[in-house]
N, C-alpha and C positions, 0 to 999 in steps of 0.2 A: 659502623658496626663494631670495629675494634677487633683485637686478637682473640677475644673470648669466643668468637664465632668459629674458630678453626676446628674445634672438636665437635661442633654441632652438625648433625646430618642435614642434608637438603630436604625440603618438603617432598613427600611422596607424590606420585602422580594422582593417587586417590585424593590426597588433600587438596591439590590444585583443582581437580574436577569438582570437589566439594565447594571450594570458593566460587567456582564458576556457577554452580547450581544455585547458590543462594543469592548472588547478585543478579542472576537471570530471573529468579523468582520475583525480585523487585521490579524487573522489567515486565514480567507477566502482568502484574497489577497495573503498571503504568500504561501498557498497551490496551488493556481491557477498558480502562477509563476513557482513553482517547477515542476508541472506536465505538463507544456506546451511543453516539449521536445518530449515526447513519441509519440503523434499524428503527430508530425512534422518530425519524424525520416526519413521516406521514401523520403520526399521532400529535406531534407538535403543531402541525398545520391544522389538523381537525379540532383539537381540544384547546390549544392556546392561540390559534389563528396566526401562526408564524408564516411568513413568506419564505421563498427560497433565499432571498437576501438575508433574512434573519437567521436562517439555518447556516448559511455561509459565514455569517458573523460569529455564531457560536463555535464553529470549527476554526475559523480564521483567527479569532482573537486569542486562541490558544498560542498561536505563533507570534503574536504581536510583541509581548515582552521579551521574547527570545531574540529579537533583532539586536538587542543589547545584552540581555541577561546571560546567554550561553557563553559569550566571550568573557564576561566578568566571572561566570561560573567556572570556566576553564582556568582562569587565573587563580580563583579561590582554590580549586583542586590542586594546582601546582604549589600553592603557598601553604594551605592548611592540611593537605593530604586527603586521601580518598575516603577515609573512615567517616570523619565528621561531615564532610561534604555530602556524601550519599545520604546520611541521616537527615540533614537539613532539607535537602531537596525532596526526599520521600515524604517528610512531614508536610511540606508545602503542597505536594500532590494530594495528600489525604484531605487537607483543609479545603482545597478547591473542590474536590469531589463532594464534600459535605455541603458546602455553600450551594453548589449547583442542584443537588438533590432536594434540598429543603427550601427552595424558593420557587415561585411560580410566575415570575415576571422576567421579561427579556433582559432587563438591566441587571438583576441580581444573578441570573443564570450566566450572563456574560462575565460578570465579575468572578463568579466561581470558576468558569473555564479559563479566565485570564490567570487566576491564582494557581490553578492546576498547571497551566503552561509555564508559569514562572519557575516551577520546580521540575517539571517533567523532562524537558529537553536537557536541562543541566544534569539531571539524574542519568540520562542516557550518556552524556559526555563523561560523567564520573565512572559509570560502569564500564564504558569503552576503555577508559584509561586504566582501570583495574585489570581488565583482561590483557591489555597491551603490556602491562608491567609483569604480570604473572606468567604469560605465555610467550613472550618474545623469544624466538629461537626454539620453541617447543610447540609445533603444530598450531601456530597463531591463527591462521585462517580457519582451521577446523574448529578451534575454540570460539571464534567469532560466530561461526555458523551455528554451533550448538546454542550459543547465547540467543541468537535471533530465533532459533526454533522454539525455545521455551517462551521467549517474549511474544512471539506471534501466536502461540497457543492462547494468549490473552486476547488477541484480536479475533482469533477463530471463535473463541467462546462468546465474545461480545456480539459478533456478527450473526452467530447462530442462536443467540439468546431468545429470539422470537419463537424458536422451536422448543428448546429445553426449559425455558422459563415463560411459556406462553401465557400462563395465568397472570403474570406481572404486567402484561401488555394491554390490560384493560384500561389502565390509567397511565399517563405519561410519567408519573413519579416512581412507579414500581421498578422499572429497569434502572433508574438512577440510584435507587437505594442499594442495588446489587453492586454498583460501581464503588460505593463507600466500602463495602466488604473487600473488594479487590484492592483498594488503596491501603487498607489495613494489612493485608497480606504482603504488600510491597514493603511497608515499614518493617514488618517482622523479618523479612528476608535480609534487609539492610542491617538490622540489629545483630542477627546471627553472623553475617559476614564480618561485622566489626569485631565481634568476639574471636572469630577464627583468625583474623588478621593480627590481632594483638597476641594471641597464643603463638602464632607462627613466628613472630618477631622474637619471642622469648626462647622458643625451642629449636628453631631451625636456622640454618645459614641462608640468608636471603640475599639475592643479588642487589648490590648497591644501586640506588636510584639517584641520579644527579639532581641536585636542587639548585634552583636559581635564587640567589640572594635578592636580586632586584629584577623585576619584570618591566621592561619598557615597551609601551605599545608600538613604538616605531619598529620593533623587531618583527611585528606581524608582517610588515612589508618586505622582510628579508627572506620569507619562505620561498623555496625554489619554484620554478615554472611548473614542474610536474604536479606539485601540490595544488596550484591554482587551476590546472586543467581538471584534476579530480574534483575540486570544489564546484566548478562550473557544471560538470557532469552531474554531480550530486543534486544541485538545485533544479536543473531541468528534469532529471529523472523523477525525483520525488514530487515535483510540481505536476507531473503528468499522472502520478499514481494516487496520491492521497486526496486531492480535491475531487478526483473522479469518485473515489470511494465515499466521500461525503454525501454525494447524491445518488450513488449507485442503486441502493435498494428502491428509492423512490423512482428512479429512471426505469428499472426493470418492471416495477409495478405499473407505471403509467404508459410506457411505450411498448413493452412486450407482454403486458397482461399477466405477470406472475403474481403469486401470493407474496405476502411479506416474508413468510418462512422461506420460500424458494429464492426470493431476492436476496435475503440474508445469506443463504447457502452459496449462491452464485458469487456474491461479493467475497465470501470467505475462501473461495477457491484460490485466490491470490495467496492468502495466508497459509492454507493447507499445503499448497505446492511449496511455499518457502520453508515451512516446517520440515518437510521431507528432504528437499533438494539443496537448501542453502549449505548445510554442513558438507554435503558431498561435493558441491562446487568449490567450497573453501578448501577441501582436501585436494581436489584436482588442481587448483591454483597453486597450492603449496608445492606440489610435486612437478607440475608441468610448467609453471610460469605463464607467459603469454597473457598477463593480466589485462593490459589495455585492449588486446584483441578480443578477449572475452567480454569486456565492457562494451566494445563496439557492437558485438553480436547481440548482446542483451538490449541495447538501445534500438537497434534495427528492428527487433521483433515487435516493439510496441507501436511503431509508426502506423501499420494498417489496422490494428485491432479496433480502435475507436470508430473508424469509418465503417468497418464491417458491422458493428453494432448499430450504428446510426442509419445505415442505408439498406441493410439486408435483414431477412428473417431467418438467417442461418441459426442453427442451434447455438445458444449462448455459451454452451460448454466449450466450443472451439475457441472463440476469442479470449475467453477467460482463462483457458488453459495456456494460451500463448502469453498472456499477461503474467500468469503465475510463473512461467518459465523465466521470464525477464526479471520478475520481482525476486526470484531466488538467486539468479546469477549475478546481477550487478552489485547488490549490497554485499554479497559474500566475498567479492573481489575488491570492491571500492574501499570499504572501511579499513581492512587490514593494510591496504596499500599506503595509507597515511603513516602507519607505524614504521614502514620501510623508508619513507621519504624524509620524515621530520626527526630531529634529534629528540631523544627520550625526555630530556628535561623540559622540553617545550610541547610535549605531546598533549597535555590537557588544554593548553592554549590553542593548539592547532585544531583539535577536535571541536573546541568551543567556537572558533572562528568558522569552521566548516558548517557547523550546525546553525550558527547565527545566519549565515547567508542562505542556507536551506530554508530557514524559517521566514526570511524575507519573501522567498518564493511562495511558500505555503500560505502565508498571510494574504499576499497579493492575489494569488490565483483562487483561493477559496472565495474571497470577496468578489473577484472578477466573474467567476463562473456562476455564482449565485445571482449576480446582477444580470449577466448575459441570459441566463435561463428565464428570469422575470421579463427582461426587455424583449427577447425574441419569442417568448411564449412557448419555448421548447428546448430541446437539448442538442440539436444538430450543430449549432455554431460552437458550442462548448467543446464538442467532440473534435472539431477541426483545430481548436486551440491545443488540445491534448496531443493530437497527432503531430502538430508542428513542434511541440516540445521534444518529442521523441527524435525528430530529425536533428535538432540542435544538440541533443545528448550524444548522438552518434558522431557528430562533427567534433565535439570536444574530446571524445574518446580517441578519435583518429589523430587529433593534435597531440594527445598524450603519448600515443604509440610512436609518432614521429620523433617526439622529444626523447623518449626512452631508448630509441634505437641509435641516438646520437651520442656524442661524448659526455653529455650532461645527464645521462640516465642514472637511475637509482636501483637498477636491477629488478624492476617490476616484471620484466620479460623472462627472468631466470627462475628456474625451479630448483628444488632440493636435489642434490646429487645422491 
């Protein structure tokens, strides 16, 4: 930055929160498009004659390119910077939404979802990196929590679209046209962030960000053990959550006899809980610490909920509220933990690697659950798969805690004084 920055003020808190709002707006559109398939699943079956395996493919193929792309995307972020990276990824998302909405065959809809996925997860990595750089040392977990709240408002809107956009659900294409609008909002948020970031560089003193002149893939394997435990928890936790949501509305309608509107609302309870509680859990983790213990508790909660829904007729509000609590707690603590473990110059690559492995799980389990549902003629076997993933998540969180309490810890258990 040079000596010219000495007389420049630091950006105000309001300016930082403004940056957060507009990158979170990009996430809002991203999440809306992602969650648009679940409330549409029964229409795809009735009008386009898609099987559960086909629907699992539409959701799973989103994750397929990210087995490689998010790692490359993380490196792109570290090399090119977050401004141009977020723009490229947001435009890819919009392109994918357009292809999906204006085609009526499984092949082209799958190509659209793949194109959307090509940009979507990398956009999440880029936005996560932006927040890590603007808020490190300044209520980082709380900022992550607010970002997730705005992003999940997109999920909440999508899952409840059978209610507020009911007239669009007479034909499968109507809801997908709304996703195009959401994707345009995402691009607009990124453009405004780009302008604010350029202005901040000229007018304010910004903390120097270490740059890597050369990125070697072998450095990926030098990340510490705590990072890998967080990654393993990430893949098991999200593989238990998002593939369930893929079929949740259809499951509620066919097994528990709900309407599509009620099924969408029940599924959105995860999102509603997270919108309210994630920032609060982030703030709690900032001040209390005990991050691995909190992640253990969050993983423990989801172990019984799938079996409760599969084997009992208890009010669905109970297990969905339990899932919502876990869905709020674990991400609020998990994602900021990476910024405490990994050197800032490698943060984009670290988040890219973590998201890559997460997407291996999402691709595999969306496909697996769709096939299991078709093969078994029901949902019970899939529910056992989800419950087992919760157990493994708790085990990885326990290993993380054991490592953090030893001499090689990174302070995840420490709070702000």
